Every structure is written in C-alpha cells, then in structure tokens.
C-alpha positions in Angstrom: -14.7 37.4 -35.8 -14.3 33.3 -36.5 -10.8 33.3 -34.8 -12.2 35.1 -32.4 -14.8 32.7 -31.7 -12.4 29.3 -32.1 -9.6 31.0 -29.6 -12.2 31.6 -27.1 -13.7 28.7 -27.5 -9.8 26.7 -27.1 -8.9 29.1 -24.4 -12.4 27.9 -23.0 -11.1 23.8 -23.7 -7.2 24.7 -22.0 -8.3 25.7 -19.2 -11.2 22.9 -17.9 -8.9 20.1 -19.2 -5.7 22.1 -16.7 -8.7 22.2 -13.8 -9.2 19.5 -13.9 -5.5 17.9 -13.9 -4.8 20.5 -11.3 -8.3 19.3 -9.0 -6.6 15.1 -9.9 -3.4 16.4 -8.4 -5.0 18.0 -5.6 -6.7 14.9 -4.7 -4.3 12.5 -5.0 -1.7 14.9 -3.1 -4.0 15.0 0.0 -4.8 11.2 -0.7 -0.6 10.4 -0.4 -0.6 12.2 2.9 -3.6 10.8 4.6 -1.8 7.3 2.4 2.2 7.9 4.5 0.0 8.2 7.8 -2.2 5.8 7.0 0.0 3.4 6.3 2.4 4.3 9.3 -0.5 3.5 11.3 -0.9 0.1 9.4 3.0 -0.7 10.8 2.7 1.2 14.4 0.1 -0.6 14.9 2.2 -4.3 14.4 4.9 -2.3 15.9 2.9 -2.4 19.6 0.8 -5.5 19.1 -2.8 -3.8 19.1 -4.8 -6.1 17.0 -7.5 -4.1 17.1 -6.2 -1.3 15.1 -3.4 -3.4 13.1 -7.4 -5.5 11.1 -9.3 -2.3 11.7 -7.2 -0.1 9.2 -7.4 -3.1 6.4 -10.9 -3.9 4.5 -13.1 -6.8 4.4 -11.6 -8.7 1.6 -8.0 -7.9 2.7 -5.6 -10.7 1.6 -1.7 -11.0 2.3 0.8 -12.8 0.9 3.7 -13.6 3.4 6.9 -14.4 2.6 6.6 -18.6 2.5 5.3 -20.5 -0.3 2.1 -21.0 1.2 1.3 -17.2 3.5 -1.8 -16.2 1.5 -4.5 -15.3 4.3 -7.4 -13.4 3.8 -8.4 -10.9 6.4 -10.1 -13.6 9.0 -6.9 -16.4 8.4 -4.9 -14.3 9.4 -7.1 -12.5 12.2 -6.6 -16.0 13.3 -2.5 -16.3 12.5 -1.7 -12.9 14.4 -3.2 -13.3 17.7 -1.5 -15.4 19.2 2.0 -13.2 18.4 -0.7 -10.2 19.1 -1.8 -11.6 22.9 1.8 -12.1 23.7 2.3 -8.4 23.1 4.9 -8.8 20.9 4.2 -9.0 17.1 6.6 -7.7 14.2 8.2 -4.7 13.3 8.5 -3.3 10.4 10.8 0.4 8.9 9.7 1.2 6.1 11.8 3.5 3.7 11.7 5.4 0.1 7.5 4.6 -0.6 6.5 4.9 -3.9 2.7 5.6 -5.0 0.5 5.6 -8.3 -3.2 6.3 -7.9 -6.0 4.5 -10.2 -7.3 7.8 -13.1 -10.4 7.6 -10.5 -9.1 9.0 -7.9 -10.3 5.3 -5.5 -7.8 3.3 -6.1 -4.0 3.4 -5.3 -0.6 1.7 -5.2 2.3 1.1 -2.9 5.9 -0.2 -2.5 7.9 0.1 0.3 11.0 -1.3 1.0 11.3 -2.7 5.0 13.3 -3.1 7.5 12.9 -6.2 9.5 14.8 -9.4 11.5 14.5 -10.5 7.6 16.7 -7.2 7.0 15.3 -6.0 3.7 12.6 -7.5 3.1 10.1 -5.2 0.0 6.1 -4.0 1.0 3.7 -3.9 -1.8 -0.3 -3.4 -1.7 -3.0 -2.0 -2.9 -5.8 0.7 -0.5 -9.2 0.7 -1.3 -12.0 3.8 -1.0 -14.8 2.1 0.7 -17.2 4.2 1.5 -15.4 7.5 1.8 -12.8 5.3 3.4 -9.4 4.5 2.5 -8.7 1.2 4.1 -5.7 -1.6 2.6 -7.0 -4.0 0.7 -4.2 -5.9 -0.3 -0.6 -6.5 1.5 3.3 -8.5 0.1 5.6 -8.6 1.8 8.5 -10.0 0.1 12.5 -11.1 0.9 14.3 -8.8 -1.3 17.9 -12.1 -2.3 19.9 -10.5 -4.6 19.9 -11.9 -8.2 23.8 -13.1 -7.0 22.7 -14.9 -4.5 20.0 -16.9 -5.7 21.3 -20.1 -6.8 22.8 -20.7 -3.5 19.0 -19.6 -1.8 18.0 -22.6 -4.8 19.3 -24.8 -3.4 18.8 -24.0 0.3 15.6 -24.6 0.1 15.8 -27.8 -1.8 16.9 -29.9 1.7 
C-alpha cells in the first residue's frame, strides 16, 4: 500500500509542479506578444511624433538614459526635452531588431534589449517594463551607441577634444 500511496503522491506533486511551470510559460508567452507590440508602438509613436502616445506607454517614474554623458531624464524632464522635437513633427526613427526578453519570476517585470538602426548607425536599447495596475508600462530605457572594441581608443581621444 505504501508504494502505491507514495507513487500517487509523487505523481500528483509532479503534475502540480509542471502545471505551475506551464502556467508561467503561457503567461510569459502571452505577455511577450503584447510587450513586443507595445515596444514597437512606442518606437512608432516617436517616428510619427505622437507625443501623447509615446509617453502614455511609460510609467509615472520612467527614466530615459540617452547617449550623451549628461542624458539621464525623469519622465517630466524627458517630456520637456522631447516636446520641441515632437511639436516640429519629427522626433526620431529607431528601427528595432534582434530583441531579447527576460521575465522576473513573479511575471510582473520584464527586461529586454534590442538592436537599433538609427541615424547614429548601430545602437542598442535596453529597458524594463513593469506591470502597474494590470497594465504594462515602460519604466526604464537606456539608449547606447555601439562602438567596436578596436575603435575605442580613437573614440576616447575624440571625446577629449
């Protein structure tokens, strides 16, 4: 009797354990579809100079890191910086590719990085989405210009001038 009880107990535990993993995988898969579309819409809003849509996708405590040393903006600061560009009808046009996602264990935080084709040539964006009141919002974005290792010394010299 004991071996049968133990077998039933273990098989039930096994089923429950893998059912939880399957639920998390399904949740992450659905979130991934939505987050990819959201991030694409965010980039599109910049391309179309749609100020409201661009910032509606961000959280209230959004932070944007730009490519220049002093470019670290809160949402309010970044809105003030961006407004003149958006008002002229031309912001920026970043074309993403090669995007990678990772989710926190609780499924409420998603991290990503993406390659970007920009006027600066190859760049990389990385960021964090958070689930706030049932909605995904971009909380952090870091834009980086890519420089090959063998070109870094001339770049350092260029920055000194």
